[in-house]
N, C-alpha and C positions, 0 to 999 in steps of 0.2 A: 361878640362870639369869638372872633379870631384872637382877641386879647386874652380871653379866658383860656382858650386852648394853649396859647403860648405860655401862660402861667403854669398850667398843668404839666406841660412838657418840661418846663424848667424845674418844677418840683420833683417830678419823677427822675429827671437826670441827676438832680442833687442827691436824692435818696440813693440812687445807684452808685454814685461816686462815693458817698459816705460808707456804703457797705463794702465797696472795694477797698477803701482806706482801712476800715475795721479789720477785714480779712488779711490785708497786707501787714497791718500792725501785729496781729496775732501770729502770723507766719514768721515774722521777724523774731518775735518772742520765742517761738519754738525752736527756731534755728540757732539763735544766739545762746540759749540756755540748754539746748540739747534735750528738751522735754517732748513727750508725746502730747499733742493738743487735741482736745475733743470740743468741737463746737456743738452746743446743745440748744435747740430752739423749742419754744412752746408758745401758745397763744394767750395765756392768762396774764393778768396784771400782776405787778410786783407785790400787791397786797393779798393776792389769792394764795390759797393753800397749795396750789400746784407749783407756784413759783417757790414757796418755802421748801417743798419736797425736792425740787430740782437743785436748789441750793444745798440741801442736805446731802444729795447725791454728790455734788461737787466736793463738799467737805470730806465725805467718806473716801472718795477716790483719791483725792490729793493726799489725805493723811495716810491711807493704806499703802500708797505707792511711794511714800516719802518724797512727794513732789515731782516724781518722774513723769507723772501724768497730770496734766492740768486741764480743767474744764472751764470753758468760756460760755456763759449762759446768755441767751438772747430771749427775753420774755416779750409778751404783749404784741406778738406778730411783727416784731421788728424786721424779720426776714421774710415776711409774706404771710399769706393765709396758711391754715393747717395743711390744706392740700398742696400748696406750693412748697411748704417746708418738707413735707414727705417726699415730694418729687426731688427736692434738693438733696435729700439723703440718698435717693436712688442713684444720683450722679456723684455722690460722695463730695459734693460741694459743702454739705453740712453733715456732720458725723452722726448726730443723734437728734431725735425728736420725740416728744410726748404729744399725741394728738388722737382725734377720734375718726379721722377721715380715711381709714385704711380700706374701707370697702370699695373704693374706686379701683383698687388692684385685685381684690378677691372678695366677693360678697359673702362668702361662707363664714367670714369672721363675725358677721351679723348674727350668727346663731346664738351668741350670748345675750342678744337683745330680744329673744323670743319672750312674749308676755308671760309673766308669772313662772318663768323658768326656775328661779331661785326663791326659796322662802326666807333666806337670811343672808346677811353679809358673809357669814362663815362658809356657807355652801358655795357661794360665788367664788370666794378666795381659794377654797380648796380645789375647785374645778380649774380655775385659771392657772394656778401654780403647779398643777399636776400634768399628767400625760395628755389630757384633752387640750389644755392650753398650748402645749408644745405642738400637738398634731395640727391644730388650726393655724398655727403660726408658720408651719413648713412651707406652704405654697408661696409665701412672700419672698423667700430666698431667690426665686426666679427673677424678682424685680430688685435684687440687691438690698432687700430689707430683712434684717434679722431682728425679730421681736424677742427682746431679752427679759421682758416683764410686763406687768399690767398695773398701772396706777389706777386711781379711782375716779369715776364719775358718779357712781352710786345709783340708788333707786330713784325713779322719776315719779312725781306726784302731780296731780291736777290742782290748779288754782282756778276759781270761778266766782261768779256773783250769785250763784244759786248752790245750795248744798248738793253734793254728789254722793248719795248714800246707796244707790243701786244703779245697774247699767241703764235702766230706763231714764234716769235723770240726765243722761248724756244724749238722748235722742234729739237730733237736729242741732245740737250745740256746735257753733262754729269755733273750733279749737285750733290754735296755732301749734304746729308740729315742725320739727326740722325736716329737711328733705330726705329722710331716711325711709326706704320702702316699708320696713317693719313697723315704724311708728305710724305711718299712714294706714297700713292695713289693720293695725291693732285698733285704731279708733274707728275705722270703717266698720269693723266687726262689732264694736260697741254701739254703733248707731249714730255716732257723731259725724260732723262734717269737718274732717281734717283740712287745715289750710296752711300749707308750708309758707314761711316767710323768714327773712333774715332776723336773727335775734336782736340786732340793733334797732329794728323797727317795731319791736314787740310792745314796749311800754306805751308808745303813742297809739298803737293799734288797739290796745286794751282800753286806754283812756278815751279814745274816740268811739269805741264800740264796733270797730272794724272786725274784731274777733271777740267772742264772749269769754273765752277761757284759754289757758295755756298749760303745758306740762313740762316740767323740768325738775332736776334735783332741788332740794330745799335751798342749798347754798346759792343757786342761781336766782331763785325767787327772792331770797333775802337780800343779796347784794344789789339786785335791780329794783328793790323797793316796790315790789308788786302789791304789797299790802295797801299801797296808796290808791290802787285802781282795781283791787280784787278783794272780795269780802271773805272768801273761804279758802282754806288750805285743806284739800281732800287727800288723805294719805292712802292713795290708791296703789302705790308701789307696783305699777303695772309693768315696768321694765327696769332691768338692771343694766347699766352700761359701764364697761371697763374703759380704761384709757391706755391703750397699748403704747409701749416705749420701744422704739426701734433704733438700731444702729446700722450704719452702712456695712454690708457684708464685705465689700472690698476693703474697707478700713479694718474691719474685724480680723481679716486674714493676715493683716500686717502685724498684728499683735502677738506677743508670746503667749503660750498657754497660761502662764501664771497671771498675765495681765487680763486675758480674757475671763479667767475665773474671778479675778478681783472686780471687774466691771459687772459680771453677772451677779455676784454676791451683793454688791453695793446696790444694784438695781432692785433686787428682791427685798433687801433690807429697807430701802427707801420706799418701795411700794407699800409695805406694811406701815411705815411711818406716815405715809400720805393717807392711807385708809383710816388709821386710828385717829389722825388729826381731824379728818373730815367728819368722822362719826361722832367724835367728842363735841365738835363745834355745832353739829347739826342739832343736837339736843338744846343747846343754848339758843340757837337761831329760832327754832320753833317756839321756845318760851318767849323770845323777844317779839316775834310776829304776833303771838297771842296777846302780849301786853300792849301792842300797838292797835289792838282791836280786831285782828283777824280771828275768825272762828275756825277751830280745828275739827275736822270731821274724820272719824276713823270707821270707814264702812266695812261691812263683811265682804271679804275679797272673793269668796267662793263663787258667787254669781258672776263676777267679772271674769274670773278664770274660765268658767264654763262657756261664756260668750266668745272668748277668744281662742278656743280650741281649733277653729277653722284656720287660724293663722299658721298653726303648726303643720296642718295638712298641705297648705299651699307651699310652705317652705320645703317640705319633704318632696313634693312633686318637682320643685325647681332644682333642688341640690341633692336629692337622694335621702333615703331614710337612715342609712348607716350612721352618719355623723350625729343626727339629731337623737337617734335611739341610744347611741353610746353615751351621749351627754346625760340623757334622762336616766340611764342606768347608773351613771356615776353619781348623780345627785341623790337618787333614791338609795 
């Protein structure tokens, strides 16, 4: 046991030293070449569309700035979990991050995850890129986080070993959800038994029957090969989830107005690049899942929407009606 602990300590120390070396190297680069350096972290693998989007952002910024701004990208949680990377941005140790875990600083950003809030991608994008998206982002400035745009996580759907055609089909189903309050309350309202667990444990849990079902965007189900352990992809579209992109406010204030505008424009352009890429790939992913033997269920969503109305009332009681109503008005 002592040997294992010593090995773990050595590994952690080696990782810390490697990160110090990485940051020292990039600092030397910025100083010797007189460029502004942006360190940008995210949690996805290098094969994921998210990484392709961040690399697109890097290309845009470096091209538009004629090389005076350089972007160093750290994928696959090289610099820690999403929560840890966001915290690093609050300290300006990391300048930018694309992640989902912002509700740890202000839960009102979860308003975009209310069930059946959006009927289409276009509705979601219009809301996020408009005044509502900016208003929801404002409180994060108090934590040195400036949200400059929203990448895509997309609509979430249920996979299962029984078809989910109506809310009653979810009664008693043990379904894995992330540890997001709105995800849990949504499936409680639908009569399921939400069971939070780490995503890395999910395939095994489905395989062994520890949980009966799970819910995620199609891309996650596809990349994790859930068709090997689940028979049905039920297009419930029960939640839309954006992926906020934040920059350190401390770092932002060191930039000229023209550089701020360049970064903002590049973020918005990249956000749409990411959205279009995921949407285009989602269609082919569903086709491949079907070809692999997964049955695709397209239920009538109105009964699901009716069953989850109580989630809205709970959210309003917790955070006030004004924000929720303003978003509903914007969407309508």
